N, C-alpha and C positions, 0 to 999 in steps of 0.2 A: 503494499501499500503507499502510496508518494504522499511525503511530508507534506501541507498544506502549508502556503506561503504567508507570512507575517505580513500587517500593512507595512513596517519599513523592513521587511526583507530586503538584502542585498541581490538577492535574485530576479526579478523584476525590472528594475535598472536596469541589468547588465544584461537582462537577456535586449529589453529596448535599444541602449548603446549601440549593439549587436546588429540586430537585424533593420531597426528603424532608423538609427546614426550613422555609423558605420556604411551599411552596405546602400540602402533606398537613397537618403539624404546626401553625402557625400560620395556614393559609388564610390570609394577604396578599393586596390586591387585584392585578389584573392592570396597573395603574399604577404598583404599586411594585415588584412581577415587573420590568418594563418598566426602569423608574428604575435598577434593581441590574443589570439585563442588561447595561446601556448600563455603567455603570461600568467592570465588570468587562472588557467591550470594549476600552475605550480605554486602559485598566488593560494589558491582554494584550497591545495593539498597542504601548506604548507598550514594555515588556520586551523585546519581539520586536525593536524601535527601535535600542534602546539596549546589551543584551547578546546579541544575539544569537540568543536563542534560541527557537523557535517553542514557541505556548502549549500545545500538547501535548505537551511536553517539561520546561519547569519545574515544578521543585521546590517543597514548601514551603519550602525552606530560601531561597528570592528571594524569600517574603512578609514583606519584614521595612521595622524602620521607616524605616532610612535609604532605601530604595526608594518605599515610601510617599508622604514629603516629597519627595522628587527628582518623583513623577511631583504632586503637587498643586502642585509647581513649575510644571512644565511646561504644569500649565492653567493657570494663570496669565500666564505669560511670554510662552508660546508661542500656546495654542489662544485668549490673551485670555477667559477666565472670570473673573467677578467673585466674588465671594469668596462668595454667597450659592451658585451655582454648587459652588466649591470641597467647602465644607462641605457639600452633598448628596451630591457621590461620597466625601467622608471619613466621612460613617455609613454606609454601604454598606458601607467595606471594612471600619471599627470591627465591622459589626455580623458581619460572616465572621471576623473575629479574635475574637470572642465566642463564634461558634459555635464555633468549631474550640481555644479554649481550655474550653469544656465538652464537648466530645465527640469529639475527638481528642488522642490521646498521643502522634502522634509528632512534635507541632511540641513544641520548650521553650515552658516557659511566661513564661520571663522578653522572649523575642521576641515574642511575643502581646500582653504587657501595658505591651512599649513603641509596641506600634500606638496599642491602647486610650489610652495616656496625650497622645498627639495630640490637642493642643488646637483648637477651630474657630475660627477666624477673625471676629472681630466685623469690623461692617459697619454703616455710614449708612443710618438710615431715613427715604427721605426722605419727605415730604409726599403723601401719596396727591393723584393730580388726579380732579376732577368737573364738568361742566358746571352751569352754571346754567338756570335755566326756561326759557331763550327759545333757549340752546342745544339741548338737549336735544330742544325740542319742533321745531329744525329738523332736527335728525337722525334724528325719528321719522317727519317728512314727507317727505322726499328720496325713497325707496321708488318706485316708480312703480307706482301701482296698476291699470296696463293692461295690465299682462304678469306671468306667472308669476312669473317671481324675484322681481320687487317685490315681489309680493304676500308673498310669503316670507319676506323681509327685514322688510317692513312688521312681521310677526307677530312674526319674531325681536328684532327690537329694542324692541320695546312689551314683546315677557316677560321680556327683558332687564332692562331700567327697570322696568319692576311686580314682577319676583319679585324681584330685586338677588340672579337668580342665578348659579352660576358658568358660565363658557362650558362647562366640562367637562360640567356637573349639564344647561345645555339642550340643548346638541347630542346627546345620549343620553337626553334624552326621547320616550318612544315613545305613539301615539294613545291606547293604553290608561290610559295615564297622567293623561288631562285627560277622557275620558267617563267614568268610572264615576259623578260627579255632574251629568250636563248642563254638561261644562265651566266648571263651580263654583267647580274647583281646581283645581291642577294639583299631583301629588305629583312630589315629587325623591327620587334616591338622592344621598347628598353624600359629604365626605370621610370613610373611615371605615365605610362603608356604611353611616351613618344616614339614616334617610330622613325626611322633614318635607313636609306638606302644606300647600299659601301657598292666601287665597283670591285673585280675581282680578276688575280691574275691570270695568263694564260696557261700557266701550269694547274692551276685550281681547277678554272670552269672545265679542263681536259676530264682531271678527277670528278667532279663534279657530272656532266656528260655522262661518264660512264659508268658512275653508282647510278644515275636514273635508269636508264637503259639496262641495265643488268637486275636491277631489282621490279621493273615493269613498273613502277610508282605511277600512284595515281595523287592527284594534284592536294587533297586533303591526308594522306599519308603523312607521318612525322619522316622527314630527311633522315636522320639517327636512328632506326629502331632501336629497341630490344631485343632478343630473341623471341617473345612473345609481341611484336606488331606496336609495343606501345613506344612512348619518347623514353631513349637510353635518361635516365638518371640524374644527378649531379654526383651522385656516391658513386653511380656506372664509370662513368665519364673521367673520375678522378681514381677511379682503380684501374682502371684502360691505363691512364698515361704512366700511372708508376709503373706500369707490365711493359711499357715504351722505353721509360726509364731506365729501368734493371736493364734495358735488352741494350741499350745507347748505351751505357757504362761500358761495356766492354771495349765498345771503338771509342767515346770520347770518356776518360778515365774519372774527367771532373764531374762529372755528374752524379760517379757513386757515391760523392758524398753531400749532395745536393737534397736539400728537401721541397721540392718543387708542389705546387698546384696548378692545377688547368687556370687559375689568373693571371701565374707569372708569363706565360705567354702576352696573354693582352699588356702587360708589364713590357715585353723584349718586341713588340712589334711600337710600341710608342717611343721608347728608347730608341732603338734603330733607326724609325723614321726621323726621331732629334738628331741624329748623330749625320744622316747626311742630306741635312740642313732645309728639313720642314719647317715650317713655322708653328710655337705655341697653338697659335689661334686651330689652325687647322688639325693636328692632332685632339683637341678640344674637341672640335664638331666631329670628327674621324670616330671616338672615343665615344662620343652623345655625353660629355660632359657639360652639367648647364651653366656651371661657373667654370673663370678660366684659373681659381682659384687650386681648383683638383689639381688640374693640369701641371700646375708649376713643380712640386713634390721631383719629375721626372729631371725636369734639370739637375737634382742633387746626386741622379744614379752616376754617372760616366765619369770618373776620375780622367780619363785619356780627355775630355772638354775641358775638363780645368786647368791641366796640366797644359794646354795647350794654349786658353787664354793668358795663362801664367807664364808664359815664352814670350808672347805676343806683347807686354808690358814691358818685360826685361827689352827685348828685342827695341822696343822703341825708346827705350833708357827713362822709362815717367818714374818720378820719385813722386814720391806727396810731400808737399813743402805743410811747415804747419802754421797756420792764418796768425798773420802778423796785421795786428788793428793801426790805425794811421793817430795822430797825435789828435785830431778833429774829433777822432770816435771816443777815444780816451778820456778827454778833456768833456765832452759829450754827458759818458755816463759817470764822470768823474762827479760833475752836476747834478745829477739826481738826486 
């Protein structure tokens, strides 16, 4: 028998938050809904464990800043989440608090304002990793062309590098996204459901056309299916990349010491474009970055570019000179 929901129950506004606010009113993406859902699953199970109250009988008065802060500490100390994961969970809880503040008169305003005032934790942004030209070529050639899985993986990694797409964008590509102009371009739907179209190199086009012909693929079918015919998953793509890296390490020994994710192929393409002189704003458009600041961190990666800049300064004999104020300026400052 289901438990009856109280008037001040947390369940009713939480259900409205998802079904009405997020999905119907804001029309957020399924990925955002899933992220928020996972946050509240963790929060409700934590509250059940600590306060011995099942989620169905939790009250809005239980949704307080001390409980939220304790939950965030639990994520870091017991689940060993990093600051970025903590901030993601906090964002979902603060969004719900903002929703209650605007639409639900049952909860007291100070209680919600204290949740909204919980700060995000700062975290260190490490330098992103990328592969050298020799390393990326070894990875691209590693999958065997003699089996179906190897041919799929070759095309998958080639497209990841050619386009610099996010793995979430690549795995959701359908055949219709590449055959609209005889495989000359590929269409992606990225973050915020923004679409972009990128050209493909000749080598990538040949692999793509051969792959579609081999599988007699229909427009609505996934370009990269798993063995069940569904879109390959993120974990599946990451696993196949690890298999390729293990094989490529026999050719390029430096790969054996690296922890490489599919996202690093995106970084690799961006750095290689930067080294060939492509302007930073063009790279930002290529990657689908909404803000140019997101692309700036690629400037930090390549030591060769920094050494070249340093040598150009040395060649010009540039010396930094200390500013020497004029007498008039000193007199002006002295009179203040």
